N, C-alpha and C positions, 0 to 999 in steps of 0.2 A: 190675062197678061200678067207676067211675073213682075214683082216690084224690083226696082233698080237697087242693086246692092253695091257696097263700097268696101274696098280693102281698108285696113286700119291706116295705112300710109296716106291714102286719099283723104280719109276723115281728119287725120292729124294735120295735113297740109291745109285743108279747108277751114277747120274750126279752131284748132289750138294755136296758141301764140308761137310765132316762128323762133323766138329766142329759147324755147324749151329744147334742151339737148336730146331728150329721149321721149318724145311724145307718144310714139307707138307703144313703148313699154308702159307708159302711164295708162293708156287706154286698155292694154292687155290686162294689167293688174285689176282695174275696175271691172272689167268684164268677168274675170275669174272670180272676183268677190261677189258678183251679182249686183253691183252698184249701178251698172249700165246694162242696157239690153242689147243683145246681138245674138248671133248664132255661130256655131262652129262647124266648119267643113274640114274634117281631118284634124290637123293641128293649127289650122288657120281660122282666125275670127273674121266674120263679115258683119256689116251693119247695113240695115235697110235705111231708106230715107226717113221713115218714121223713127227709127232708132237714133239717127243723127239729130232730128228735130227734138227728140226727148232729151238728148245730151245738151243741146243748146238751151232748152227751156230749164233744165235742172240747174245749170250753172249761171243762168242769167240772174243778175242781182235783183232782188225783190224791191219793188217801189215802196218807199216808206211814206207814211203820212207826215205832213208837216208838224213840227214840234211846236206846240202852243205853250208858252210860258204862263204860268198862273201868277196872280198878283201876290199870293202868299207863298213863301218858301215851304217846302215839305219838311216835316219833322224827321230828323235823322236819328234812328235808334242807336244808342251807344252799345257796342258789343265788346265784351272783354274776352281775352283769350281763355279765361276760366270757364266761359260758357261752352267751349269746345272740349273740355276735359271730362273724363269719366268721373263718377262720384269718388271712386277709389283714388284716382290721381289728384283730385281736388283736395281730399283729406290729407294725403301725403304732403302736398305742397303747403297746406295750412299748418301741419305739424312742424315742418322744417323751418317755417318763418318765425 
């Protein structure tokens, strides 16, 4: 039995937010980049049920572990903008000061 396939408009209507103005184009761009799985028939993209489930799983927010506050605050390292300069830039800045 062949798997059920969907046109991009069907996927967009079922999965993506209705307020998006061009959800089919969003899907097409991700399919062309290889970020989503699907297959092409001529110039038309199609997605199987497994592809749609993978799309939903990929964009579902990950569950986060609860944040446990420690009794002692963490030490914050002081960072100067000089740390981001090259050795040559640092010397030039020191000479001009």
